[in-house]
C-alpha positions as CSV (number, residue, x, y, z in Angstrom):
1,M,156.8,-16.8,-39.1
2,S,158.0,-19.5,-36.6
3,I,161.4,-21.1,-37.0
4,N,159.8,-24.4,-35.6
5,E,156.8,-26.2,-36.9
6,V,153.7,-24.8,-35.4
7,R,150.6,-26.5,-36.8
8,Y,147.1,-24.8,-36.7
9,L,144.0,-27.0,-36.4
10,P,140.6,-25.4,-36.9
11,E,139.2,-27.9,-34.4
12,C,140.8,-30.6,-32.2
13,G,139.5,-33.0,-29.6
14,S,142.6,-32.4,-27.5
15,T,145.9,-30.8,-28.5
16,N,147.8,-32.9,-26.0
17,A,146.2,-36.1,-27.5
18,Y,147.0,-34.9,-31.1
19,V,150.6,-34.3,-30.2
20,K,150.9,-37.7,-28.6
21,E,149.6,-39.3,-31.8
22,H,151.8,-37.3,-34.1
23,F,154.9,-36.9,-31.8
24,E,157.4,-38.4,-34.2
25,E,156.5,-35.9,-36.9
26,F,157.9,-33.0,-34.9
27,G,161.4,-31.9,-34.6
28,P,163.2,-31.2,-31.3
29,V,160.6,-28.5,-30.5
30,G,157.3,-28.3,-32.3
31,A,153.7,-27.3,-31.5
32,V,150.1,-27.4,-32.4
33,Y,147.2,-25.0,-31.5
34,T,143.5,-24.4,-32.0
35,E,140.8,-22.1,-30.8
36,N,138.3,-24.9,-30.6
37,Q,139.2,-27.9,-28.3
38,T,136.3,-30.2,-27.6
39,A,137.7,-32.8,-25.2
40,G,140.4,-31.1,-23.1
41,R,141.4,-31.8,-19.6
42,G,143.2,-30.0,-16.9
43,R,145.6,-30.7,-14.2
44,L,144.6,-33.4,-11.5
45,G,142.1,-34.9,-14.1
46,R,139.9,-31.7,-14.1
47,S,138.0,-31.1,-17.4
48,W,138.7,-28.0,-19.4
49,V,135.5,-26.4,-20.7
50,N,135.7,-25.4,-24.4
51,A,135.0,-21.8,-25.5
52,E,134.9,-21.9,-29.2
53,G,136.9,-19.3,-30.8
54,K,137.4,-17.4,-27.5
55,A,140.5,-19.2,-26.1
56,L,143.9,-20.6,-27.1
57,Y,144.6,-24.3,-26.7
58,Y,148.2,-25.1,-27.4
59,T,150.6,-28.0,-26.9
60,V,154.4,-28.1,-27.4
61,A,156.3,-31.3,-28.1
62,I,159.9,-31.6,-26.7
63,R,162.2,-34.4,-27.7
64,E,165.3,-33.2,-25.9
65,P,166.3,-35.2,-22.8
66,L,165.8,-32.8,-19.8
67,A,167.8,-32.6,-16.6
68,Q,164.6,-32.1,-14.6
69,P,161.5,-33.0,-16.7
70,T,159.2,-32.6,-13.6
71,T,159.9,-28.9,-13.5
72,L,158.9,-28.2,-17.0
73,P,155.4,-26.9,-15.9
74,L,157.1,-24.2,-13.9
75,L,159.2,-23.1,-16.9
76,A,156.1,-23.2,-19.0
77,S,154.3,-20.8,-16.6
78,L,157.2,-18.4,-17.0
79,A,157.1,-18.7,-20.8
80,V,153.4,-17.9,-20.9
81,R,153.7,-15.0,-18.4
82,T,156.4,-13.4,-20.6
83,Q,154.4,-13.8,-23.8
84,L,151.3,-12.3,-22.2
85,K,153.2,-9.4,-20.8
86,L,154.8,-8.7,-24.3
87,R,151.4,-8.9,-26.1
88,Y,149.1,-7.2,-23.6
89,G,151.3,-5.5,-21.0
90,V,149.7,-7.5,-18.2
91,D,151.7,-8.8,-15.1
92,C,150.3,-12.2,-14.2
93,Q,151.1,-14.1,-11.0
94,I,151.9,-17.7,-10.8
95,K,150.0,-19.9,-8.3
96,W,152.4,-22.8,-7.7
97,P,153.1,-24.8,-9.6
98,N,151.7,-23.5,-12.9
99,D,148.4,-21.7,-12.9
100,L,148.6,-18.1,-14.0
101,L,146.4,-15.5,-12.2
102,L,145.4,-11.9,-13.3
103,N,143.8,-9.9,-10.6
104,G,143.5,-13.0,-8.4
105,K,141.6,-15.0,-11.0
106,K,142.8,-17.9,-13.2
107,I,143.6,-17.0,-16.8
108,V,146.0,-20.0,-17.8
109,G,146.1,-23.7,-17.1
110,I,149.0,-25.9,-17.9
111,L,149.2,-29.7,-18.2
112,C,152.5,-31.6,-18.9
113,E,152.8,-35.4,-19.8
114,G,155.4,-37.8,-20.7
115,V,155.2,-39.6,-23.9
116,S,157.0,-42.7,-25.5
117,Y,157.6,-42.9,-29.2
118,G,159.7,-44.7,-31.9
119,Y,160.8,-48.2,-32.2
120,Q,159.2,-50.4,-29.4
121,Q,158.2,-47.1,-27.7
122,Q,161.9,-46.6,-26.6
123,G,162.0,-42.9,-27.3
124,R,161.0,-40.5,-24.4
125,G,159.7,-37.1,-24.8
126,I,157.4,-34.6,-23.0
127,L,154.5,-32.5,-24.0
128,C,153.1,-29.5,-22.4
129,G,149.5,-28.3,-23.0
130,I,148.5,-24.8,-22.2
131,G,145.0,-23.2,-22.2
132,I,144.8,-19.4,-22.3
133,N,141.5,-17.6,-21.6
134,L,141.5,-14.8,-24.2
135,A,138.0,-13.4,-24.6
136,Q,135.3,-15.5,-22.9
137,P,132.5,-13.3,-21.5
138,Q,131.5,-13.5,-17.9
139,S,128.5,-15.5,-18.9
140,Y,130.8,-18.3,-20.0
141,F,132.5,-18.6,-16.6
142,D,129.1,-18.4,-14.8
143,A,127.5,-21.2,-16.9
144,A,130.6,-23.4,-16.5
145,G,130.6,-23.0,-12.7
146,L,134.1,-21.4,-12.8
147,P,133.8,-18.4,-10.3
148,N,137.6,-18.1,-10.1
149,G,138.2,-18.0,-13.8
150,T,138.5,-14.9,-16.0
151,S,139.7,-13.9,-19.5
152,L,142.2,-11.3,-20.7
153,A,139.3,-9.3,-22.2
154,L,137.4,-9.3,-19.0
155,Q,140.5,-7.9,-17.3
156,G,140.8,-5.1,-19.8
157,A,143.3,-6.4,-22.3
158,K,142.7,-5.5,-26.0
159,V,142.4,-9.0,-27.5
160,D,142.4,-9.5,-31.2
161,L,141.2,-13.0,-32.0
162,S,142.2,-12.7,-35.7
163,T,145.9,-12.4,-34.9
164,D,146.7,-13.2,-31.2
165,P,146.4,-17.0,-31.1
166,A,148.9,-17.3,-33.9
167,W,151.3,-14.7,-32.4
168,L,151.1,-16.3,-28.9
169,A,151.6,-19.9,-30.4
170,E,154.6,-18.9,-32.3
171,G,156.1,-16.8,-29.6
172,L,155.7,-19.5,-27.0
173,T,157.3,-22.1,-29.3
174,D,160.3,-20.1,-30.6
175,F,161.1,-17.9,-27.4
176,G,159.3,-19.5,-24.4
177,F,160.5,-23.0,-25.2
178,D,163.0,-23.3,-28.0
179,R,165.2,-20.3,-26.8
180,N,165.3,-21.5,-23.2
181,M,165.6,-25.2,-23.9
182,Y,169.4,-25.4,-24.1
183,V,169.9,-24.1,-20.6
184,F,166.8,-25.8,-19.2
185,A,167.7,-29.3,-20.8
186,R,171.2,-29.0,-19.2
187,D,170.7,-27.1,-15.9
188,G,167.0,-27.7,-15.1
189,F,165.0,-25.1,-13.1
190,A,167.7,-23.6,-11.1
191,P,168.6,-20.7,-13.6
192,F,165.0,-19.8,-13.8
193,R,164.2,-20.0,-10.1
194,E,164.6,-16.5,-9.1
195,E,162.3,-15.1,-11.9
196,Y,159.8,-17.8,-10.9
197,K,159.9,-16.8,-7.2
198,A,159.4,-13.2,-8.0
199,A,156.1,-14.0,-9.7
200,C,154.9,-16.7,-7.3
201,V,151.8,-15.6,-5.4
202,N,152.1,-18.5,-2.8
203,L,155.2,-17.1,-1.1
204,G,154.6,-15.3,2.1
205,R,151.1,-16.6,2.4
206,R,149.5,-19.3,4.4
207,V,148.8,-22.4,2.4
208,T,147.2,-25.7,2.9
209,F,148.6,-28.8,1.0
210,D,147.9,-32.4,0.4
211,L,149.9,-35.0,2.3
212,P,150.9,-38.4,0.8
213,D,148.6,-40.2,3.3
214,G,145.6,-38.3,2.0
215,G,145.5,-35.8,4.9
216,Q,146.3,-32.0,4.7
217,G,149.0,-29.9,6.1
218,A,149.2,-26.1,6.6
219,G,151.9,-23.4,7.1
220,E,153.5,-20.5,5.4
221,A,155.1,-20.9,1.9
222,V,158.5,-19.5,2.2
223,D,160.5,-20.7,-0.9
224,V,160.5,-22.6,-4.1
225,D,163.6,-24.9,-4.1
226,E,165.9,-25.7,-7.1
227,E,163.8,-28.8,-7.7
228,G,160.7,-26.7,-8.1
229,R,159.1,-27.9,-4.8
230,L,157.1,-25.4,-2.7
231,V,158.8,-25.1,0.7
232,V,156.2,-24.7,3.5
233,R,157.1,-23.8,7.1
234,T,154.8,-25.7,9.3
235,D,154.6,-26.0,13.2
236,S,156.7,-29.2,13.0
237,G,159.3,-27.9,10.5
238,E,159.7,-27.4,6.8
239,V,157.9,-29.5,4.2
240,H,158.9,-29.6,0.6
241,V,155.7,-30.0,-1.5
242,F,156.0,-31.3,-5.1
243,T,152.6,-32.8,-6.1
244,G,149.0,-32.5,-5.2
245,E,146.7,-29.5,-4.6
246,V,147.8,-26.4,-2.7
247,S,145.3,-23.8,-1.7
248,V,146.5,-20.3,-0.9
249,H,144.7,-18.3,1.8
250,G,143.2,-15.1,0.1
251,I,143.3,-16.6,-3.4
252,Y,140.4,-18.3,-5.0
253,G,138.2,-17.4,-2.1
254,A,140.3,-19.3,0.5
255,V,140.4,-17.6,3.9
């Protein structure tokens, strides 16, 4: 039983949209989850294709002021990685900033958003939406045009759809977010940086990345700094990448 409020919805258009609408009803940390999300979306405006009853769609609401709110997606990726390892014994890799991969294919997507609430919308909070592929068959990914996606079940994990969604939602809320929030709210990403780097698939690989002017740069990913930026060594020097798309050579079919 969770020590925080974790709401279950049999069906939801979008867990992020639900939490935005009901944000004031939650405490410092609270969450909602469903296995049937009909209008979700992913990072950079991408759609998230629903797989009724086969995936976990989860959003956590955080009211605490954060030292580095822009690095919450990186903390979230670590939180999910830990819970999946505890439940299934799998070692996921993180594709910067917050996709989780298993055997080179995407298994988790994360989308964080700021939210205003309270009198004249003066309160500031943040929500973090997480989609975990639990047991979709290969035909789902084929029909959805997602050749780089996979599910835990497809990768050999023993998934129990009757118990796993609740276990994961409560574990993420109580341990992934609530337990880490005091340190993260005060000190930001720095205390979690080495753990993140150890799991980051980008490091040591050649990557291409978006430039502010709309062009692309390329180089070797060599570090993730204390602000959560991907450090790329290019022919003209080091670049600290924080937003936009980053492609990793050898991952997702990139060469």
